[in-house]
C-alpha positions in Angstrom: 17.3 12.1 -14.3 14.0 11.3 -16.1 11.2 9.2 -14.5 8.3 8.0 -16.1 5.7 6.9 -13.7 3.1 4.4 -14.8 -0.1 3.9 -13.0 -3.4 2.2 -13.2 -5.3 4.9 -11.5 -2.9 7.7 -10.7 -2.2 7.0 -7.1 1.4 7.4 -7.5 1.0 11.2 -8.0 2.6 12.0 -4.7 5.7 9.9 -5.5 5.9 11.7 -8.7 5.8 15.0 -7.2 8.3 14.2 -4.7 10.9 13.0 -7.3 10.0 16.3 -9.4 10.7 18.6 -6.3 14.2 16.9 -6.2 15.2 18.5 -9.6 14.3 15.4 -11.6 12.1 15.5 -14.9 9.0 13.6 -14.4 6.1 12.3 -16.5 3.2 10.7 -15.6 1.0 7.9 -17.5 -2.4 6.7 -16.2 -3.7 3.4 -17.8 -7.6 3.6 -16.7 -9.8 6.2 -18.4 -11.6 8.3 -15.8 -8.7 8.7 -13.5 -6.4 10.7 -15.8 -7.2 14.0 -14.5 -5.2 13.4 -11.4 -2.2 15.7 -11.2 -3.3 18.0 -14.1 -1.3 21.2 -13.9 1.2 19.6 -11.4 3.1 17.2 -13.5 3.5 16.5 -17.2 1.2 13.9 -18.2 1.4 11.6 -21.3 -1.3 9.9 -23.3 1.0 7.6 -25.2 2.9 5.5 -22.7 5.0 3.6 -25.2 6.3 6.7 -26.9 7.5 8.0 -23.5 9.5 5.0 -22.5 12.4 6.0 -25.0 12.5 9.4 -23.0 12.9 7.9 -19.5 15.9 6.6 -17.6 13.6 5.0 -15.1 10.2 3.6 -15.3 8.2 3.4 -12.0 5.1 1.2 -11.7 2.9 1.8 -8.7 0.5 -1.2 -8.7 0.2 -4.9 -9.8 -3.4 -4.3 -11.5 -4.7 -5.4 -15.1 -2.3 -5.5 -18.0 0.7 -3.8 -16.0 2.7 -6.8 -14.7 3.2 -8.1 -18.2 3.8 -4.6 -19.5 6.5 -4.1 -16.9 8.4 -7.2 -17.6 8.5 -6.2 -21.3 9.9 -2.8 -20.4 12.5 -4.2 -17.9 14.2 -5.5 -21.1 14.6 -2.0 -22.3 15.0 0.3 -19.1 15.5 -0.1 -15.6 11.9 -0.5 -13.8 10.9 -0.4 -10.2 7.5 -2.0 -9.3 5.2 -4.4 -11.3 6.1 -7.9 -12.6 4.2 -11.0 -13.2 5.6 -12.6 -10.0 4.2 -9.5 -8.1 1.0 -9.8 -9.6 0.6 -13.5 -8.6 1.7 -12.6 -5.1 -0.9 -10.0 -4.8 -3.9 -11.1 -6.6 -3.7 -15.0 -6.4 -4.1 -15.5 -2.6 -3.6 -19.4 -2.8 -0.2 -18.8 -4.7 0.9 -16.1 -2.1 0.1 -18.3 0.8 2.0 -21.3 -0.7 5.0 -19.0 -1.6 5.1 -17.9 2.0 4.9 -21.4 3.4 7.8 -22.5 1.2 9.8 -19.7 2.9 9.0 -21.2 6.2 6.4 -18.4 7.2 3.5 -20.0 9.4 0.2 -20.0 7.8 -3.2 -20.3 9.0 -5.4 -23.2 7.9 -6.5 -22.3 4.5 -8.8 -23.8 1.6 -9.4 -22.5 -1.9 -12.5 -22.9 -3.7 -13.5 -22.3 -7.4 -15.7 -23.1 -10.1 -19.3 -24.2 -10.2 -19.2 -26.3 -7.1 -17.1 -23.8 -5.0 -19.9 -22.9 -2.6 -21.2 -26.5 -2.1 -17.7 -27.5 -1.3 -17.0 -24.6 1.2 -20.1 -25.1 2.9 -19.0 -28.8 3.4 -15.8 -27.8 4.6 -16.9 -25.2 7.1 -19.6 -27.5 8.4 -16.9 -30.3 9.2 -15.2 -27.9 11.5 -16.1 -27.2 15.2 -18.8 -24.7 15.5 -16.9 -22.2 17.6 -14.1 -21.7 15.1 -14.3 -18.2 13.1 -13.4 -17.8 9.7 -12.0 -15.2 7.2 -13.2 -14.9 3.7 -10.9 -13.4 1.0 -11.7 -13.1 -2.7 -9.6 -14.4 -5.6 -9.8 -12.6 -8.7 -13.3 -11.0 -10.2 -15.9 -10.6 -7.5 -19.5 -9.1 -7.4 -19.7 -5.3 -6.5 -19.2 -4.7 -2.6 -17.9 -8.2 -2.1 -14.5 -8.5 -0.3 -12.6 -9.7 2.6 -15.0 -10.5 5.6 -14.0 -11.7 9.1 -16.7 -13.8 10.6 -16.7 -13.6 14.6 -19.8 -15.6 15.3 -18.3 -18.9 14.4 -19.5 -21.4 11.9 -23.1 -20.6 11.6 -22.0 -17.0 10.7 -19.8 -18.2 7.9 -22.3 -20.6 6.5 -25.0 -17.8 6.4 -22.4 -15.4 4.6 -21.4 -18.2 2.0 -25.3 -18.5 1.1 -25.3 -14.7 0.7 -22.2 -14.5 -1.5 -23.3 -17.5 -3.6 -26.3 -15.4 -4.6 -24.3 -12.5 -5.2 -22.0 -14.3 -7.7 -25.1 -16.1 -9.3 -26.7 -12.7 -9.8 -23.7 -11.1 -11.5 -22.8 -14.2 -13.5 -19.3 -14.4 -12.0 -17.6 -17.7 -11.5 -16.4 -17.9 -7.9 -12.9 -18.1 -6.8 -12.1 -17.5 -3.2 -10.2 -18.8 -0.1 -11.4 -19.4 3.5 -8.9 -19.2 6.4 -9.0 -19.5 10.1 -9.2 -16.3 12.1 -6.1 -15.7 14.1 -6.5 -13.8 17.3 -3.6 -11.3 17.9 -2.2 -8.1 16.5 -1.6 -7.3 13.0 1.7 -5.7 11.7 3.4 -5.3 8.3 7.0 -5.6 7.5 8.4 -4.2 4.1 11.7 -4.1 2.4 12.6 -2.8 -1.1 14.1 -5.6 -3.3 16.7 -4.5 -6.2 16.9 -7.9 -7.9 19.4 -9.4 -5.6 19.1 -8.1 -1.9 16.6 -6.1 0.1 17.0 -2.3 1.1 15.2 -0.1 3.6 13.4 -2.4 6.0 10.4 -0.8 7.7 7.2 -1.6 9.7 3.8 -0.4 9.4 0.8 -0.3 11.7 -2.4 0.4 9.7 -6.1 1.0 10.3 -8.3 0.3 7.3 -12.0 0.8 8.5 -13.9 3.9 7.5 -15.2 5.1 11.0 -13.7 5.6 14.5 -13.5 2.4 16.5 -12.6 0.3 13.3 -16.3 0.4 12.2 -17.6 0.7 8.8 -16.3 -0.4 5.3 -12.6 -1.3 4.6 -11.0 1.5 2.8 -7.6 0.3 2.1 -6.2 2.6 4.6 -7.6 5.1 7.0 -4.2 6.1 8.5 -1.0 4.4 9.7 2.4 4.7 11.5 5.7 3.8 9.8 9.1 3.5 11.0 12.4 2.3 9.5 14.4 -0.4 10.9 17.3 -2.6 9.7 18.3 -6.1 8.9 18.6 -7.1 12.3 14.9 -6.6 13.1 13.4 -10.1 14.2 10.5 -9.5 12.0 12.6 -8.8 8.9 14.9 -11.9 9.5 11.7 -14.0 9.9 9.6 -12.8 7.1 11.6 -11.2 4.3 15.2 -12.6 4.5 14.1 -16.2 3.5 12.4 -14.8 0.5 15.7 -13.5 -1.1 16.5 -16.6 -3.4 13.0 -17.0 -4.7 12.9 -13.1 -5.8 16.3 -12.9 -7.3 16.0 -11.6 -11.1 12.3 -11.9 -10.7 11.0 -8.9 -8.8 12.5 -5.2 -8.2 10.4 -3.2 -5.8 8.8 -2.9 -2.4 7.5 -6.3 -0.8 5.4 -6.1 2.2 4.6 -9.1 4.4 1.4 -8.6 6.5 1.2 -10.9 9.5 -0.7 -11.3 12.9 1.3 -11.9 15.8 -0.8 -14.8 17.1 -1.9 -14.5 20.5 -1.8 -18.0 21.6 1.5 -18.7 20.3 3.3 -15.4 20.0 4.3 -16.3 16.3 3.9 -14.3 13.4 1.1 -15.9 11.0 1.1 -14.9 7.4 -1.8 -12.9 5.9 -1.0 -11.6 2.6 1.9 -10.0 0.4 1.6 -6.4 -1.1 4.3 -6.1 -3.7 3.8 -2.5 -4.6 3.6 0.9 -3.0 1.7 0.2 0.1 -0.8 2.9 0.3 -0.7 4.9 2.3 2.4 3.6 4.0 4.5 4.8 1.4 3.6 8.5 2.2 4.7 7.8 5.5 8.0 6.4 4.4 8.6 9.2 2.2 8.0 11.7 5.1 10.7 9.8 7.0 13.3 9.9 4.0 15.8 12.9 4.1 17.8 11.7 1.2 16.4 11.8 -2.3 13.5 9.5 -3.0 14.3 9.7 -6.7 17.9 8.5 -6.1 16.7 5.6 -4.0 14.2 4.4 -7.0 17.2 5.0 -9.5 19.6 2.9 -7.3 16.8 0.1 -6.7 16.0 -0.2 -10.5 19.6 -0.3 -11.3 20.4 -3.2 -8.9 22.6 -1.1 -6.6 22.8 -0.8 -2.8 21.1 2.2 -1.5 23.5 4.8 -0.4 21.0 6.8 1.7 19.6 6.7 5.3 16.8 7.7 7.4 16.8 9.4 10.7 17.1 7.3 13.9 14.2 6.8 16.3 11.5 8.6 14.4 8.0 7.5 13.4 5.8 9.0 10.7 2.1 9.1 11.1 -0.5 9.4 8.3 -4.2 10.5 8.0 -6.3 10.1 5.0 -8.7 12.8 4.0 -11.6 12.2 1.8 -15.0 13.6 0.7 -18.2 11.7 -0.8 -18.7 9.2 -2.2 -15.6 7.6 -0.8 -15.1 4.7 -0.1 -17.9 3.8 -2.6 -17.1 3.0 -6.3 -20.3 4.4 -7.4 -22.2 5.5 -10.5 -21.1 8.3 -12.7 -23.7 10.5 -11.2 -22.2 10.1 -7.8 -18.6 10.1 -8.7 -19.3 13.7 -10.1 -19.7 14.8 -6.6 -16.0 14.2 -6.2 -14.9 16.4 -9.0 -14.0 19.9 -8.9 -14.5 20.5 -5.1 -12.2 23.6 -3.9 -9.3 22.7 -1.7 -7.9 25.1 0.7 -4.4 25.0 2.6 -2.5 23.9 -0.5 0.3 26.3 -1.7 0.6 25.3 -5.5 3.8 27.4 -5.8 5.8 24.8 -3.7 6.1 21.1 -2.9 5.0 20.3 0.6 6.4 17.1 2.1 3.6 16.5 4.5 0.8 16.9 1.9 0.6 13.8 -0.7 -2.1 14.9 -3.2 -4.0 11.9 -4.7 -7.2 13.0 -6.5 -6.1 16.8 -7.0 -5.6 18.9 -10.0 -5.7 22.6 -11.0 -8.5 24.2 -12.4 -8.7 27.0 -15.2 -7.7 29.5 -12.6 -4.8 27.4 -11.3 -6.4 26.6 -8.0 -6.5 23.4 -6.6 -9.6 21.3 -6.7 -10.6 17.7 -6.6 -10.2 15.5 -9.7 -12.2 12.4 -8.6 -13.6 10.0 -9.4 -13.8 8.5 -5.9 -13.3 11.3 -3.3 -9.8 10.2 -2.0 -8.4 13.7 -1.8 -5.1 13.3 -0.1 -3.0 11.9 2.8 -1.1 14.1 5.2 1.8 13.0 7.4 3.9 14.1 10.3 6.9 12.9 12.4 7.3 12.2 16.0 9.6 10.2 18.3 6.8 7.9 19.3 3.7 6.3 17.6 1.3 9.0 19.4 3.4 12.0 18.6 3.8 11.0 15.0 0.0 10.8 14.5 -0.6 14.0 16.5 1.9 15.7 14.2 -0.1 14.5 11.2 -3.2 15.8 12.6 -1.6 19.2 13.1 -1.2 19.2 9.1 -4.9 18.1 8.8 -5.8 21.5 10.4 -4.3 23.2 7.7 -6.5 21.8 5.0 -10.0 22.6 4.3 -12.3 20.8 1.7 -16.2 20.8 1.8 -17.6 17.7 3.2 -14.1 16.5 4.3 -13.8 13.4 6.6 -11.2 11.5 8.3 -10.7 9.4 11.5 -9.9 11.1 14.7 -9.1 8.2 17.0 -5.7 6.8 15.1 -3.4 8.0 17.7 -5.0 6.1 20.5 -5.8 2.9 18.5 -2.4 2.6 16.7 -0.4 3.3 20.1 -2.4 0.5 21.8 -1.5 -2.0 19.1 2.2 -0.8 19.1 2.4 -1.4 22.9 1.1 -4.8 22.5 3.4 -5.9 19.7 6.3 -4.3 21.7 5.3 -6.4 24.7 5.3 -9.6 22.4 9.1 -9.1 22.0 9.1 -9.0 18.3 10.4 -5.5 18.2 13.5 -6.3 20.4 16.7 -5.2 18.8 14.7 -3.4 16.2 17.3 -0.7 15.9 16.9 2.1 13.2 19.6 3.5 11.1 21.4 6.6 12.1 20.9 9.7 10.1 24.5 10.1 8.8 25.7 10.8 5.2 29.2 10.7 4.3 31.0 12.9 2.0 30.8 10.4 -0.8 27.1 10.0 -0.4 26.7 13.9 -0.4 28.7 14.1 -3.9 26.6 11.3 -5.2 23.5 13.3 -4.4 24.7 16.2 -6.0 25.8 14.5 -9.2 22.3 12.7 -9.3 20.5 16.0 -9.3 22.5 17.5 -11.9 
């Protein structure tokens, strides 16, 4: 099979390399200039995406950014496509739309208000001021925002949020950006994501993710997207799948193909899952952990999904996958050109470029003129590594054993993930929401084995 991967910033390189390792032909197209060195020497890169579409059997989009959702819907009329769509873009980037979408499906949502336009900050201050002083609030951006402004959780009640609103108002005014944001009540509890992959008519491969996204140990510092996670597969009897994803089937039919992740907090007070956000894309770095678990072909999975088929593969029973993200300066900052140059051309040791390693997920990596692995930049997110275990702790510890094999000057990563994620898992397990959360058995029938062989040929 021939796969064309389409990316905004090259983050789907690990998926492309996995599919290529299975014997398929692969090309990678990166939309944004400055990111297109990722994968040089490892995978065939294409400069003209449109000219490569005719070549491909399947087109795979990794994100919902910029022009990609509209582009994907056009390509979907020509080829089987996994990933981006206009509905997916709305679910991810228009937080108010996503919250309303969840509410219509019967998912519990927090108290929320959207504010946009010239009077946004005045109205937001009035709204927060009208609430009890001890209530804590969460700020989330819709659309464009000033540099460094993102999700913020205020833990000091009304006064803290009012002070932050004044700060953000100055930031938006200083950069000439029209404000668009939401404010929601802070929910006390434990966070978990439930994902499944939609083939246009039904969901496949339900799974859960526990993730930490702060830069430093102890959940301190900047949000990074992800610093590490644990993933495990489940089935359609899982209570969280039935509560969060099953009700969405009718709304998604013929409008979306790809992974859909529902992020919730199991509220301490009510023991109910409360909606936070949708991630209708490859959930980084959870997709790397999921690939660690998949023993059947990932390329075949993508092909069957894009073609509207029921997936014929399986994942092992009773296993967890742990992930650790490895990075160098200037990560997590998106810095100036001079600072970004720090993340380009740095030697990487511990990678055997002659063969695919399923535990190493190369992101900002390329080969230099001597065919040695180096960082490609621009941000310093070098790679993630994964490992398996029979419980949360052993999975994360297996990932750390893979970390020990990699050396990069100034390499950094969190060292407390096994402790922190195990603690969260235990609390959610005590809530009862993981009861009957059975996992598929690792069994492939003869017909499936022959299908795999035919697919590879």
